[in-house]
Biopython code that builds the backbone (N, CA, C, O; Angstrom):
import numpy as np
from Bio.PDB.StructureBuilder import StructureBuilder

atoms = [
    (1, "MET", "N", (11.442, 5.633, 20.420)),
    (1, "MET", "CA", (10.473, 6.084, 18.524)),
    (1, "MET", "C", (11.270, 5.152, 17.398)),
    (1, "MET", "O", (10.797, 4.885, 16.293)),
    (2, "LYS", "N", (12.589, 4.699, 17.890)),
    (2, "LYS", "CA", (13.282, 3.962, 16.799)),
    (2, "LYS", "C", (12.498, 2.764, 16.421)),
    (2, "LYS", "O", (12.331, 2.337, 15.278)),
    (3, "TYR", "N", (11.915, 2.147, 17.825)),
    (3, "TYR", "CA", (11.166, 0.949, 16.996)),
    (3, "TYR", "C", (9.908, 0.588, 16.503)),
    (3, "TYR", "O", (9.624, -0.490, 15.981)),
    (4, "LYS", "N", (9.019, 1.734, 16.731)),
    (4, "LYS", "CA", (7.828, 2.650, 16.429)),
    (4, "LYS", "C", (7.848, 2.729, 14.935)),
    (4, "LYS", "O", (7.096, 2.283, 14.069)),
    (5, "ASN", "N", (9.066, 3.517, 14.905)),
    (5, "ASN", "CA", (9.565, 4.042, 13.253)),
    (5, "ASN", "C", (9.293, 2.602, 12.597)),
    (5, "ASN", "O", (8.374, 2.339, 11.822)),
    (6, "TRP", "N", (10.301, 1.707, 13.077)),
    (6, "TRP", "CA", (10.703, 0.749, 12.445)),
    (6, "TRP", "C", (9.756, -0.060, 12.671)),
    (6, "TRP", "O", (9.222, -0.392, 11.613)),
    (7, "ALA", "N", (9.341, -0.490, 13.488)),
    (7, "ALA", "CA", (7.265, -1.689, 13.309)),
    (7, "ALA", "C", (6.378, -0.936, 12.274)),
    (7, "ALA", "O", (5.787, -1.430, 11.315)),
    (8, "VAL", "N", (6.406, 0.151, 12.608)),
    (8, "VAL", "CA", (5.120, 0.983, 10.841)),
    (8, "VAL", "C", (5.561, 0.499, 9.791)),
    (8, "VAL", "O", (4.929, -0.168, 8.972)),
    (9, "SER", "N", (6.801, 0.847, 9.753)),
    (9, "SER", "CA", (7.467, 0.955, 7.955)),
    (9, "SER", "C", (8.142, -0.681, 7.463)),
    (9, "SER", "O", (8.560, -0.925, 6.331)),
    (10, "VAL", "N", (8.118, -1.485, 8.409)),
    (10, "VAL", "CA", (7.929, -2.679, 8.653)),
    (10, "VAL", "C", (6.099, -3.048, 7.749)),
    (10, "VAL", "O", (5.698, -3.611, 6.730)),
    (11, "LEU", "N", (5.695, -2.530, 8.569)),
    (11, "LEU", "CA", (4.614, -2.680, 8.672)),
    (11, "LEU", "C", (4.066, -2.148, 6.906)),
    (11, "LEU", "O", (3.802, -3.012, 6.070)),
    (12, "VAL", "N", (3.995, -1.058, 6.669)),
    (12, "VAL", "CA", (3.618, -0.276, 5.377)),
    (12, "VAL", "C", (4.568, -1.035, 3.732)),
    (12, "VAL", "O", (4.400, -0.886, 2.521)),
    (13, "ILE", "N", (5.729, -1.994, 4.747)),
    (13, "ILE", "CA", (6.238, -2.245, 3.144)),
    (13, "ILE", "C", (5.485, -3.708, 3.328)),
    (13, "ILE", "O", (4.886, -3.742, 2.253)),
    (14, "LEU", "N", (5.164, -4.830, 3.944)),
    (14, "LEU", "CA", (4.205, -6.004, 4.416)),
    (14, "LEU", "C", (2.849, -5.179, 2.866)),
    (14, "LEU", "O", (2.699, -5.339, 1.655)),
    (15, "THR", "N", (2.305, -4.472, 3.796)),
    (15, "THR", "CA", (1.218, -4.446, 2.859)),
    (15, "THR", "C", (1.452, -3.642, 1.345)),
    (15, "THR", "O", (0.400, -3.366, 0.768)),
    (16, "ASN", "N", (2.227, -3.399, 0.922)),
    (16, "ASN", "CA", (2.986, -2.869, -0.543)),
    (16, "ASN", "C", (2.898, -4.635, -1.385)),
    (16, "ASN", "O", (2.511, -4.680, -2.553)),
    (17, "PHE", "N", (3.233, -5.758, -0.759)),
    (17, "PHE", "CA", (3.064, -6.709, -1.274)),
    (17, "PHE", "C", (1.993, -7.016, -1.545)),
    (17, "PHE", "O", (1.809, -7.964, -2.309)),
    (18, "TYR", "N", (1.430, -6.632, -1.251)),
    (18, "TYR", "CA", (-0.360, -7.371, -2.728)),
    (18, "TYR", "C", (-0.244, -5.711, -3.372)),
    (18, "TYR", "O", (-0.787, -5.881, -4.464)),
    (19, "PHE", "N", (0.187, -4.065, -3.319)),
    (19, "PHE", "CA", (-0.088, -3.338, -3.864)),
    (19, "PHE", "C", (0.891, -3.042, -4.848)),
    (19, "PHE", "O", (0.610, -2.170, -5.670)),
    (20, "LEU", "N", (2.481, -3.868, -4.936)),
    (20, "LEU", "CA", (3.125, -3.762, -6.175)),
    (20, "LEU", "C", (2.573, -4.851, -7.511)),
    (20, "LEU", "O", (2.872, -4.557, -8.669)),
    (21, "PRO", "N", (2.005, -5.722, -7.299)),
    (21, "PRO", "CA", (2.338, -6.461, -8.809)),
    (21, "PRO", "C", (0.541, -5.673, -8.711)),
    (21, "PRO", "O", (0.311, -5.641, -9.920)),
    (22, "PHE", "N", (-0.633, -5.127, -8.098)),
    (22, "PHE", "CA", (-1.259, -4.637, -8.552)),
    (22, "PHE", "C", (-0.842, -3.483, -9.832)),
    (22, "PHE", "O", (-1.309, -3.316, -10.959)),
    (23, "SER", "N", (0.301, -2.771, -9.038)),
    (23, "SER", "CA", (0.760, -1.135, -9.612)),
    (23, "SER", "C", (1.038, -1.345, -11.221)),
    (23, "SER", "O", (1.055, -0.575, -12.182)),
    (24, "PHE", "N", (1.322, -3.252, -10.991)),
    (24, "PHE", "CA", (2.613, -3.355, -12.197)),
    (24, "PHE", "C", (1.019, -3.246, -13.831)),
    (24, "PHE", "O", (0.993, -2.540, -14.840)),
    (25, "ILE", "N", (0.137, -4.164, -13.374)),
    (25, "ILE", "CA", (-1.301, -4.647, -13.663)),
    (25, "ILE", "C", (-1.574, -3.647, -14.296)),
    (25, "ILE", "O", (-1.520, -3.695, -15.525)),
    (26, "THR", "N", (-2.081, -2.017, -13.379)),
    (26, "THR", "CA", (-2.664, -1.271, -13.657)),
    (26, "THR", "C", (-2.134, -0.645, -14.619)),
    (26, "THR", "O", (-2.897, -0.137, -15.440)),
    (27, "ILE", "N", (-0.317, -0.468, -14.834)),
    (27, "ILE", "CA", (0.336, 0.341, -15.250)),
    (27, "ILE", "C", (0.677, -0.428, -17.041)),
    (27, "ILE", "O", (0.764, 0.092, -18.153)),
    (28, "LYS", "N", (0.777, -1.726, -16.597)),
    (28, "LYS", "CA", (0.993, -2.165, -17.837)),
    (28, "LYS", "C", (0.036, -2.554, -18.434)),
    (28, "LYS", "O", (0.260, -3.224, -19.443)),
    (29, "SER", "N", (-1.998, -2.171, -17.875)),
    (29, "SER", "CA", (-2.954, -2.085, -19.423)),
    (29, "SER", "C", (-3.007, -0.058, -19.557)),
    (29, "SER", "O", (-3.952, 0.498, -20.117)),
    (30, "TYR", "N", (-2.362, 0.376, -19.217)),
    (30, "TYR", "CA", (-2.049, 1.460, -20.008)),
    (30, "TYR", "C", (-3.393, 2.679, -18.972)),
    (30, "TYR", "O", (-3.497, 3.863, -19.291)),
    (31, "ASN", "N", (-4.453, 1.911, -17.526)),
    (31, "ASN", "CA", (-4.782, 2.747, -16.225)),
    (31, "ASN", "C", (-3.661, 3.373, -15.637)),
    (31, "ASN", "O", (-2.475, 3.183, -15.904)),
    (32, "ILE", "N", (-4.318, 4.382, -14.545)),
    (32, "ILE", "CA", (-3.376, 4.416, -13.556)),
    (32, "ILE", "C", (-4.315, 4.273, -12.367)),
    (32, "ILE", "O", (-5.514, 4.021, -12.492)),
    (33, "SER", "N", (-3.591, 4.479, -11.015)),
    (33, "SER", "CA", (-4.608, 4.334, -10.300)),
    (33, "SER", "C", (-3.436, 4.684, -8.911)),
    (33, "SER", "O", (-2.425, 4.274, -8.341)),
    (34, "PHE", "N", (-4.530, 5.813, -8.924)),
    (34, "PHE", "CA", (-4.384, 6.521, -7.460)),
    (34, "PHE", "C", (-3.959, 6.014, -6.335)),
    (34, "PHE", "O", (-2.949, 6.432, -5.769)),
    (35, "VAL", "N", (-4.900, 4.784, -5.769)),
    (35, "VAL", "CA", (-4.666, 4.125, -4.629)),
    (35, "VAL", "C", (-3.724, 3.870, -4.998)),
    (35, "VAL", "O", (-2.963, 4.838, -4.991)),
    (36, "SER", "N", (-3.200, 2.764, -5.455)),
    (36, "SER", "CA", (-1.702, 2.025, -5.650)),
    (36, "SER", "C", (-0.730, 2.919, -5.954)),
    (36, "SER", "O", (0.174, 2.083, -5.933)),
    (37, "LEU", "N", (-0.180, 3.906, -6.214)),
    (37, "LEU", "CA", (1.126, 4.243, -6.459)),
    (37, "LEU", "C", (0.661, 5.666, -5.420)),
    (37, "LEU", "O", (1.222, 6.744, -5.616)),
    (38, "SER", "N", (0.222, 5.605, -4.971)),
    (38, "SER", "CA", (0.208, 6.517, -3.269)),
    (38, "SER", "C", (0.286, 5.256, -2.470)),
    (38, "SER", "O", (1.048, 5.162, -1.507)),
    (39, "ILE", "N", (-0.200, 4.656, -2.713)),
    (39, "ILE", "CA", (0.348, 3.599, -1.758)),
    (39, "ILE", "C", (2.192, 2.741, -2.299)),
    (39, "ILE", "O", (3.120, 2.416, -1.558)),
    (40, "ASN", "N", (2.128, 2.681, -3.124)),
    (40, "ASN", "CA", (3.897, 2.302, -3.570)),
    (40, "ASN", "C", (4.963, 3.849, -2.581)),
    (40, "ASN", "O", (5.521, 3.777, -1.487)),
    (41, "LEU", "N", (4.883, 4.905, -3.420)),
    (41, "LEU", "CA", (4.932, 6.270, -2.814)),
    (41, "LEU", "C", (6.103, 5.360, -1.467)),
    (41, "LEU", "O", (7.262, 4.991, -1.283)),
    (42, "LEU", "N", (4.812, 5.400, -0.869)),
    (42, "LEU", "CA", (5.397, 4.815, 0.735)),
    (42, "LEU", "C", (6.535, 4.045, 0.961)),
    (42, "LEU", "O", (7.314, 4.331, 1.870)),
    (43, "ILE", "N", (6.688, 3.184, 0.288)),
    (43, "ILE", "CA", (8.363, 2.217, 0.239)),
    (43, "ILE", "C", (9.528, 3.316, 0.555)),
    (43, "ILE", "O", (10.554, 3.271, 1.234)),
    (44, "ILE", "N", (8.839, 4.434, -0.332)),
    (44, "ILE", "CA", (10.506, 5.490, -0.056)),
    (44, "ILE", "C", (10.121, 5.798, 1.316)),
    (44, "ILE", "O", (11.105, 5.533, 2.007)),
    (45, "THR", "N", (9.228, 6.203, 2.003)),
    (45, "THR", "CA", (9.776, 6.500, 3.339)),
    (45, "THR", "C", (9.637, 5.270, 4.102)),
    (45, "THR", "O", (10.359, 5.152, 5.092)),
    (46, "SER", "N", (8.992, 4.523, 3.867)),
    (46, "SER", "CA", (9.592, 3.465, 5.199)),
    (46, "SER", "C", (10.615, 2.806, 5.182)),
    (46, "SER", "O", (10.955, 2.096, 6.128)),
    (47, "ILE", "N", (11.517, 2.976, 3.712)),
    (47, "ILE", "CA", (13.005, 2.638, 3.430)),
    (47, "ILE", "C", (13.528, 3.399, 4.528)),
    (47, "ILE", "O", (13.839, 3.016, 5.655)),
    (48, "LEU", "N", (13.590, 4.983, 3.812)),
    (48, "LEU", "CA", (14.671, 5.958, 4.535)),
    (48, "LEU", "C", (14.304, 5.994, 6.280)),
    (48, "LEU", "O", (15.037, 6.492, 7.134)),
    (49, "THR", "N", (13.082, 5.380, 6.499)),
    (49, "THR", "CA", (12.823, 4.908, 7.738)),
    (49, "THR", "C", (14.525, 4.081, 8.579)),
    (49, "THR", "O", (15.301, 4.370, 9.489)),
    (50, "PHE", "N", (14.398, 3.250, 7.809)),
    (50, "PHE", "CA", (15.923, 1.986, 7.916)),
    (50, "PHE", "C", (16.869, 2.853, 7.985)),
    (50, "PHE", "O", (17.651, 2.169, 8.646)),
    (51, "THR", "N", (17.696, 4.336, 7.733)),
    (51, "THR", "CA", (18.432, 4.720, 8.273)),
    (51, "THR", "C", (18.628, 5.551, 8.992)),
    (51, "THR", "O", (17.813, 6.434, 9.259)),
    (52, "LYS", "N", (20.018, 5.422, 9.572)),
    (52, "LYS", "CA", (20.369, 5.956, 10.537)),
    (52, "LYS", "C", (20.485, 7.277, 10.895)),
    (52, "LYS", "O", (20.988, 7.546, 11.986)),
    (53, "LYS", "N", (19.929, 8.550, 9.821)),
    (53, "LYS", "CA", (19.495, 9.774, 9.988)),
    (53, "LYS", "C", (18.113, 10.006, 10.434)),
    (53, "LYS", "O", (17.920, 10.769, 11.380)),
    (54, "PHE", "N", (17.023, 9.356, 9.776)),
    (54, "PHE", "CA", (16.389, 9.451, 9.516)),
    (54, "PHE", "C", (15.144, 8.472, 10.441)),
    (54, "PHE", "O", (13.913, 8.431, 10.438)),
    (55, "SER", "N", (16.311, 7.711, 11.233)),
    (55, "SER", "CA", (15.433, 6.617, 12.054)),
    (55, "SER", "C", (14.747, 7.656, 12.936)),
    (55, "SER", "O", (13.558, 7.345, 12.860)),
    (56, "ASN", "N", (14.845, 8.678, 13.700)),
    (56, "ASN", "CA", (14.452, 8.730, 14.737)),
    (56, "ASN", "C", (13.027, 10.017, 13.981)),
    (56, "ASN", "O", (12.506, 10.712, 14.854)),
    (57, "ASP", "N", (12.686, 10.173, 13.024)),
    (57, "ASP", "CA", (12.281, 11.352, 12.270)),
    (57, "ASP", "C", (10.252, 11.547, 12.970)),
    (57, "ASP", "O", (9.321, 10.977, 12.401)),
    (58, "LYS", "N", (10.128, 12.167, 13.832)),
    (58, "LYS", "CA", (8.059, 12.262, 14.118)),
    (58, "LYS", "C", (7.878, 12.258, 12.347)),
    (58, "LYS", "O", (7.030, 11.610, 11.734)),
    (59, "GLY", "N", (9.170, 13.382, 11.601)),
    (59, "GLY", "CA", (7.661, 13.481, 10.331)),
    (59, "GLY", "C", (7.398, 11.847, 9.520)),
    (59, "GLY", "O", (6.339, 11.441, 9.041)),
    (60, "LEU", "N", (8.658, 11.170, 9.565)),
    (60, "LEU", "CA", (8.381, 9.909, 8.740)),
    (60, "LEU", "C", (7.642, 9.061, 9.356)),
    (60, "LEU", "O", (7.455, 7.942, 8.880)),
    (61, "LEU", "N", (6.907, 9.591, 10.927)),
    (61, "LEU", "CA", (6.988, 8.545, 11.515)),
    (61, "LEU", "C", (5.090, 8.652, 11.304)),
    (61, "LEU", "O", (4.414, 7.683, 11.652)),
    (62, "ILE", "N", (4.519, 9.717, 10.807)),
    (62, "ILE", "CA", (3.694, 10.350, 11.347)),
    (62, "ILE", "C", (3.176, 9.900, 9.797)),
    (62, "ILE", "O", (2.336, 9.000, 9.779)),
    (63, "VAL", "N", (3.584, 10.421, 8.580)),
    (63, "VAL", "CA", (3.491, 9.953, 7.685)),
    (63, "VAL", "C", (3.364, 8.195, 7.168)),
    (63, "VAL", "O", (2.546, 7.505, 6.559)),
    (64, "ASN", "N", (4.615, 8.019, 7.785)),
    (64, "ASN", "CA", (4.515, 5.987, 7.892)),
    (64, "ASN", "C", (2.733, 5.788, 8.162)),
    (64, "ASN", "O", (1.925, 5.208, 7.435)),
    (65, "SER", "N", (2.540, 6.378, 9.250)),
    (65, "SER", "CA", (1.433, 6.018, 9.997)),
    (65, "SER", "C", (-0.136, 6.416, 9.512)),
    (65, "SER", "O", (-1.082, 5.657, 9.722)),
    (66, "LEU", "N", (-0.285, 7.880, 8.749)),
    (66, "LEU", "CA", (-1.365, 7.530, 8.043)),
    (66, "LEU", "C", (-1.235, 6.870, 6.485)),
    (66, "LEU", "O", (-2.207, 6.387, 5.906)),
    (67, "GLY", "N", (0.107, 6.929, 5.914)),
    (67, "GLY", "CA", (0.289, 6.200, 5.226)),
    (67, "GLY", "C", (-0.442, 4.615, 5.112)),
    (67, "GLY", "O", (-0.996, 4.061, 4.162)),
    (68, "LEU", "N", (-0.098, 4.032, 6.938)),
    (68, "LEU", "CA", (-0.601, 2.587, 6.545)),
    (68, "LEU", "C", (-1.955, 2.201, 7.252)),
    (68, "LEU", "O", (-2.303, 1.098, 7.672)),
    (69, "ILE", "N", (-2.830, 3.768, 7.277)),
    (69, "ILE", "CA", (-3.801, 4.099, 7.692)),
    (69, "ILE", "C", (-4.775, 3.249, 6.722)),
    (69, "ILE", "O", (-5.562, 2.322, 6.911)),
    (70, "TRP", "N", (-4.176, 4.317, 5.104)),
    (70, "TRP", "CA", (-4.701, 4.560, 3.954)),
    (70, "TRP", "C", (-3.994, 3.518, 3.788)),
    (70, "TRP", "O", (-4.331, 2.988, 4.847)),
    (71, "SER", "N", (-3.340, 2.834, 3.367)),
    (71, "SER", "CA", (-3.369, 1.323, 2.668)),
    (71, "SER", "C", (-3.668, -0.026, 3.979)),
    (71, "SER", "O", (-2.734, -0.827, 3.991)),
    (72, "LEU", "N", (-4.455, -0.251, 4.706)),
    (72, "LEU", "CA", (-5.167, -0.958, 5.448)),
    (72, "LEU", "C", (-6.366, -0.968, 5.202)),
    (72, "LEU", "O", (-7.124, -1.936, 5.252)),
    (73, "PHE", "N", (-6.693, 0.513, 4.816)),
    (73, "PHE", "CA", (-8.213, 0.371, 5.094)),
    (73, "PHE", "C", (-8.514, 0.025, 2.818)),
    (73, "PHE", "O", (-9.516, -0.559, 2.405)),
    (74, "TRP", "N", (-7.623, 0.456, 2.056)),
    (74, "TRP", "CA", (-7.864, -0.072, 0.601)),
    (74, "TRP", "C", (-7.483, -1.165, 1.125)),
    (74, "TRP", "O", (-8.526, -1.699, 1.504)),
    (75, "LEU", "N", (-6.712, -1.759, 1.353)),
    (75, "LEU", "CA", (-6.680, -3.859, 0.793)),
    (75, "LEU", "C", (-8.396, -4.234, 2.216)),
    (75, "LEU", "O", (-9.287, -5.014, 1.880)),
    (76, "ARG", "N", (-8.413, -3.882, 2.883)),
    (76, "ARG", "CA", (-9.620, -4.534, 3.228)),
    (76, "ARG", "C", (-10.132, -4.031, 2.436)),
    (76, "ARG", "O", (-9.331, -4.341, 1.555)),
    (77, "LEU", "N", (-10.852, -3.460, 1.934)),
    (77, "LEU", "CA", (-11.389, -2.766, 0.437)),
    (77, "LEU", "C", (-11.825, -3.780, -0.306)),
    (77, "LEU", "O", (-12.853, -4.341, -0.684)),
    (78, "PHE", "N", (-10.252, -3.821, -0.400)),
    (78, "PHE", "CA", (-10.300, -4.742, -1.300)),
    (78, "PHE", "C", (-10.501, -6.399, -1.517)),
    (78, "PHE", "O", (-10.781, -7.195, -2.413)),
    (79, "LEU", "N", (-10.281, -6.383, -0.573)),
    (79, "LEU", "CA", (-9.949, -7.996, -0.114)),
    (79, "LEU", "C", (-11.194, -8.550, 0.480)),
    (79, "LEU", "O", (-11.406, -9.762, 0.466)),
    (80, "THR", "N", (-12.271, -7.440, 1.156)),
    (80, "THR", "CA", (-13.825, -7.838, 1.285)),
    (80, "THR", "C", (-14.809, -7.516, 0.148)),
    (80, "THR", "O", (-16.027, -7.687, 0.177)),
    (81, "THR", "N", (-14.503, -7.311, -0.267)),
    (81, "THR", "CA", (-15.363, -6.447, -1.828)),
    (81, "THR", "C", (-15.589, -7.963, -2.407)),
    (81, "THR", "O", (-14.777, -8.854, -2.656)),
    (82, "PRO", "N", (-17.282, -7.890, -2.544)),
    (82, "PRO", "CA", (-17.373, -9.716, -3.506)),
    (82, "PRO", "C", (-17.537, -9.114, -4.903)),
    (82, "PRO", "O", (-18.084, -8.075, -5.275)),
    (83, "LEU", "N", (-16.741, -10.318, -5.722)),
    (83, "LEU", "CA", (-16.877, -9.641, -7.371)),
    (83, "LEU", "C", (-18.328, -9.752, -7.811)),
    (83, "LEU", "O", (-19.146, -10.629, -7.534)),
    (84, "ILE", "N", (-18.546, -7.933, -9.063)),
    (84, "ILE", "CA", (-19.787, -7.399, -9.034)),
    (84, "ILE", "C", (-19.589, -8.324, -10.491)),
    (84, "ILE", "O", (-20.747, -8.713, -10.638)),
    (85, "ASP", "N", (-18.923, -8.821, -11.482)),
    (85, "ASP", "CA", (-18.868, -10.245, -12.746)),
    (85, "ASP", "C", (-19.068, -11.437, -12.409)),
    (85, "ASP", "O", (-19.234, -12.370, -13.194)),
    (86, "LYS", "N", (-19.068, -11.524, -10.689)),
    (86, "LYS", "CA", (-19.073, -13.063, -10.836)),
    (86, "LYS", "C", (-20.228, -14.077, -11.497)),
    (86, "LYS", "O", (-20.025, -14.836, -12.445)),
    (87, "PHE", "N", (-21.195, -13.948, -10.942)),
    (87, "PHE", "CA", (-22.474, -14.334, -12.389)),
    (87, "PHE", "C", (-22.393, -14.289, -13.545)),
    (87, "PHE", "O", (-22.542, -15.335, -14.177)),
    (88, "ALA", "N", (-22.029, -12.595, -14.480)),
    (88, "ALA", "CA", (-21.970, -12.005, -15.435)),
    (88, "ALA", "C", (-21.118, -12.823, -16.523)),
    (88, "ALA", "O", (-21.325, -12.776, -17.735)),
    (89, "SER", "N", (-20.028, -13.653, -15.819)),
    (89, "SER", "CA", (-19.847, -15.038, -16.994)),
    (89, "SER", "C", (-20.131, -15.961, -17.405)),
    (89, "SER", "O", (-19.855, -16.567, -18.440)),
    (90, "GLN", "N", (-20.873, -16.174, -16.379)),
    (90, "GLN", "CA", (-21.251, -18.003, -16.760)),
    (90, "GLN", "C", (-22.775, -17.442, -17.280)),
    (90, "GLN", "O", (-23.526, -18.119, -16.578)),
    (91, "LYS", "N", (-23.453, -16.762, -17.944)),
    (91, "LYS", "CA", (-24.704, -16.506, -18.187)),
    (91, "LYS", "C", (-23.700, -16.504, -19.926)),
    (91, "LYS", "O", (-22.621, -16.159, -20.408)),
    (92, "LYS", "N", (-25.055, -17.181, -20.298)),
    (92, "LYS", "CA", (-24.180, -17.376, -22.237)),
    (92, "LYS", "C", (-25.719, -16.432, -22.287)),
    (92, "LYS", "O", (-26.761, -16.457, -21.631)),
    (93, "PHE", "N", (-25.002, -15.318, -23.877)),
    (93, "PHE", "CA", (-26.028, -14.661, -24.745)),
    (93, "PHE", "C", (-26.825, -15.690, -25.945)),
    (93, "PHE", "O", (-27.680, -15.216, -26.693)),
]
sb = StructureBuilder()
sb.init_structure("model")
sb.init_model(0)
sb.init_chain("A")
sb.init_seg("    ")
for serial, (resi, resn, name, xyz) in enumerate(atoms, 1):
    if name == "N":
        sb.init_residue(resn, " ", resi, " ")
    sb.init_atom(name, np.array(xyz, "f"), 0.0, 1.0, " ", f" {name:<3s}", serial, name[0])
structure = sb.get_structure()
């Protein structure tokens, strides 16, 4: 179970490479995005998995697995949704 926990934690950390810059942009523009902040909070549970005390914890495996599903859903949604304003910027009024 230790290796499953580590594998899920590594995948959560890898998906956060996409969401961390997105979070900094939203915080800088004074907006709060629940999606990116909730995914970024999973870094804490992922890092705890690599400690000796929590490496075999079933609770962290469940939280990280659900968080991985959540972050992969949003990652797929953000990467495959076309831009709405793609042609609006080309029009001249």
